[in-house]
N, C-alpha and C positions, 0 to 999 in steps of 0.2 A: 362389527365392521363400522367404520366411520362414514359420515356422509361424504358423497362424492365431492372431490376437490379438483380444481384445475391444476395444471402443471405448475403455473406460477404460484399458486397458493401452497402447493406442496414444497416448492423451493423455499418460499418464505418461512414456512413452518420448520423446515429442516435447519435453516440458518438463524432463526430467531434467537437472540440472546446468547449466541455462542461467544466464547472469550475473545476470539479474533475473527476478522473477516478476510484475512490474507496471511500467508506465511510470515512469521516474524517472532520476536521475543523481546522482553525487556532488556536482555543482555545485548541484543543487536541494536536496539534503539540507543542504548547508552554508548555502545562502541561508536556508532555513526555520529552521535552527538559530540563525542570527544574529538573525532576527526574533523568535525565542522568548526571547532573552536579556533581561537577564543571569540567569545561573544561579549556584547555590552553587559553591564551589571543587571539591567532589567530588559532583556531582549524582547523585541516584538516578533512573535512567531505566528505563522499561519500554517495550520495542519490541513492540507487539501485532500479531500476524500477521507475524512477522519474516521468514518464508521462509528463505532460506539466510543471511540476516543481513548483507547488504551495508551496510545502514544501521546495524545494531547495532555493527559493527566501526568504522565511521566515527565514530559518536557516542561510543564509548568512547575512541577515539584523540584526538578533537578536544576533548573536555570534561574528560578525566581522571577521569570518573565511573565508576560501576558500572552495567552494563546487564543487566537481566533480559530475555532474548529469548524471546518466547512464540510457539509455533506448535503445531499439532496433528499435523504431519507429521514423524515421527521422522527420516527420512532428511535433511530440511532441517536439523534440529537437530544431527545427527551431522556434517554438513558444516561447520556453523558452529563447532562445538567444535574441529574440526581446523584450520579457518582461524584461529580465535582463538589457538590454541596456536602456530601458525606465525608469527603476528603479534606474539607476546609479550603477548597480551591475555587469556590464559586465566583469570587471576585476577580480571579485571574484567568478563567477559562470561559470564553464567550462562544456559545454555539451559534452558527450562522447557516441558515438554509439557503444554499445557492449552488449554481452549476459551476464546476471547475473550468468550463469553457468560457465563462463570462463572470468573473469574480468581481463583485461590487466593492472593491477595495482601493485605497489610494495608491497612486504611483509612489515608488521608493519608500513605502511605509513598513516594510518588513526587514528585519535583520536576519531572519531565518525562515525559509520556506521548507515545508516538510510534506512528503507524499509517499507513504508506505503502501505499496501494492495497489496504487490507484491511477498512476499516470497512464497506464496502458489503455484506460477507458477512452482517452482522447488521442493516444499515440505519443511516443517518446518525443519526436520532433515537434509536434504541435504544442506539447506541454512546455518544452524549452522556449519556444517562441512566445507563447501566451503569458507565461509567468515571469519572464525576465524583467519586465517593467516594474514589477511589484517590489523588487529588491532594492534596499537602501545601499549606498556605497559601502563596500566591504562586506556585504551580505553573502550568504551561501544558500544553495538549493540542495537539499538531501532528498533523494528518492530511491525507491527500489523498483527494479524493472525486470520483467520476465525475459529470459535470454536462452538461446541455444548454447549448450556446452559441448556440442559435437559439430564437426563440419558437415556431417551427412546424417541428419535426423531420419529415423525410421518412418515408414508409412504410418505405423500405429501412433507415434508421437505427433506427426503432422496432421493426422486425421482429427486429433483433438484440438490442436492449437491453430491450425490454418484458418478454419472458419471464423473464429473469433478474433484472431490477431495475426492476420496474414503478413504483416510487416515486421514480425518478431525477428530480431537479429542476434548475432553473437556479441560477446563482450567487445571484441575488436571493432565490430561494425558500429556499436553504439558509442564507443570512445571516439571513433573517427567522425561520426555524425555530430557529437557534442562539440568537438574541436572546430569542425567546419562551421558550426552555428555560432562560434565565438565564445565558447566556454572553456575554462581550464578544468580539467579533471584532476581534482586535488587528491582523491582517494577512491578506492573501490573495494568491495568486500562481498564475496559469494556467500550467501546465507547457508548455514549448515542444515543438514537433514533434520535436526531437532526442531528447527524453526518451521519446517513443513509439518512435522508431527504435532506441533502446538496448534496448528490450524485443522489438520485432517483428523486427528484422533477424536476430538470432541464431536466433529461432524459425523464420523463413522458411528460413534455411540448413539448420536441422535437418530441417524437413519435406522439403526437396529431397533431402537425403541418404537419408532414410527411403524416399522414393519410389524412389530408385535401388536400394535394397535389396529392393524388392518388397513393402513393408508395405502393407496394405490401402488402396487409393486412396480409397475412400469415407470411411474413418475419418480419413485425413489431410486430406481435403477439409473435414471438420468442424473440424479443428484450425485449418486455414488460413483458414476463413471469416471469423474476426475480423480477420485482416490485410486481407482484401479489403474488408471493411466500412469499415475505417479509411481505406483508399485512396480509396474512393468517397464516404464521408460524414464524414471526419475534421473537416471544417469545421463540423459540426453538434454536436459534443460534445468534451469534453476532461476533464482532471483538474485540479482546483484544490487547491492546498495552503492550508490554513488554520492560523493560530495563534489558539487560543481560550483564554480565561481565565474562570474563574467570576466572575459578576457581569454584569448586563445592560448593553447598550449596544454600540456599534460605532464604530470609526474608519473603517470602509469598506475593502473589499479593495483591494489594490494590483494593478496590472496591468503 
């Protein structure tokens, strides 16, 4: 048996050094990057809520630009710094410990804002308001957002999502909200099930190993609950990637 751990310590142990901190994939990052183009030759990119920086590294490598990678969790940023150095990108990826609600960045200083699986932490509407001043003329915001994919979510799905994200909307609701806030919805893309597997499969394997070590089963059940909800109710919700530009209107999300 292991020494007694708090629920937060078990959560940290279960998620530590996983390949991803949210659903996604390199293929999806590349697809959304293509939809966001064209970009300047050396674009200034800000990856908000970067986690361990899997998107930050890809964005720097694919665009030739400079990426400011923002997160509040220093161990994530330490890992990113090491990975950037190993990839020969240390000079073009700058880890920055800061809150996404109060980014210490210059106005109009970013050609591309990026936020995979992180905007929900402050809310879709709040993110659109807070981040818009950071964009340079002609810039774009790319984010992925949790959404209902059914008009009538089941009690089981709501029991998981409502406590943490009571304002979660449908795609139509978020498109309308973005347009009302003065954004053009240039593109949208519903992440495939494989992107969820890229996040949850390693987490499930980690939970299984921790169970074998005797880590608190009740705390691990809490960690694993979101995986079980996805298995039971995954057809009711998903993540949609959006490419947004300042200026009203919409070309309609793609699927």
